[in-house]
C-alpha positions as CSV (number, residue, x, y, z in Angstrom):
1,X,3.4,-10.7,1.1
2,X,1.0,-7.3,1.3
3,X,-1.5,-8.8,-0.5
4,X,-1.2,-12.3,1.7
5,X,-1.8,-9.9,5.0
6,X,-4.1,-7.8,2.6
7,X,-6.4,-11.0,2.0
8,X,-6.3,-12.9,5.5
9,X,-7.4,-9.9,7.2
10,X,-10.3,-9.4,4.9
11,X,-11.3,-13.0,5.6
12,X,-10.9,-12.5,9.3
13,X,-13.7,-9.2,8.6
14,X,-11.2,-6.4,8.8
15,X,-11.8,-3.3,6.4
16,X,-8.5,-2.9,4.4
17,X,-7.0,-0.2,2.2
18,X,-3.9,-1.4,-0.1
19,X,-1.5,0.4,-1.2
20,X,0.5,-1.1,-3.7
21,X,2.8,-0.7,-6.9
22,X,3.7,-2.8,-9.8
23,X,3.1,-6.1,-8.6
24,X,0.9,-8.6,-10.8
25,X,-0.8,-10.0,-7.9
26,X,-4.8,-9.2,-7.4
27,X,-7.5,-8.9,-4.8
28,X,-11.0,-9.2,-5.3
29,X,-12.7,-9.3,-1.6
30,X,-15.3,-7.4,0.0
31,X,-14.2,-4.5,2.3
32,X,-10.7,-4.2,0.1
33,X,-9.6,-0.9,-0.7
34,X,-7.0,-0.7,-3.4
35,X,-5.0,1.9,-4.0
36,X,-2.3,2.1,-7.0
37,X,0.8,4.3,-6.8
38,X,3.7,4.7,-9.3
39,X,6.6,5.9,-6.9
40,X,7.8,5.9,-3.5
41,X,6.8,9.5,-3.1
42,X,3.1,8.8,-4.2
43,X,3.3,5.9,-1.8
44,X,4.1,8.0,1.2
45,X,1.8,10.2,0.6
46,X,-1.5,7.5,0.5
47,X,0.3,5.9,3.9
48,X,0.2,9.1,5.4
49,X,-3.4,10.6,3.9
50,X,-5.0,6.9,5.0
51,X,-2.7,5.8,8.1
52,X,-4.7,9.0,10.0
53,X,-8.1,6.9,9.5
54,X,-6.6,3.5,10.5
55,X,-6.5,1.4,13.8
56,X,-3.6,-1.2,12.6
57,X,-1.0,-0.5,10.0
58,X,1.1,-3.3,8.9
59,X,3.5,-2.2,6.3
60,X,5.2,-4.9,3.8
61,X,7.1,-3.4,1.3
62,X,10.4,-2.6,0.3
63,X,10.4,0.5,-1.6
64,X,13.0,2.6,-3.4
65,X,12.9,5.3,-5.8
66,X,16.0,7.3,-7.1
67,X,16.2,10.5,-8.2
68,X,19.2,12.9,-9.5
69,X,20.6,15.7,-8.1
70,X,22.1,18.1,-10.3
71,X,24.8,20.3,-9.2
72,X,26.4,23.3,-11.9
């Protein structure tokens, strides 16, 4: 869904930044910046970085990472 929203926005003339992980989809459109990430934490950090500079934010990801907490 995120790539479809990015493509449609770019077709309407928007400057788009898409932050994504683990997808087979690709997008090759002028005005689209692609930011690949490998974890939910990295996606959060990149989103916070680029969110400060945007006029509109559309979030369409269902992201989760699990980290074990070691207790002794």
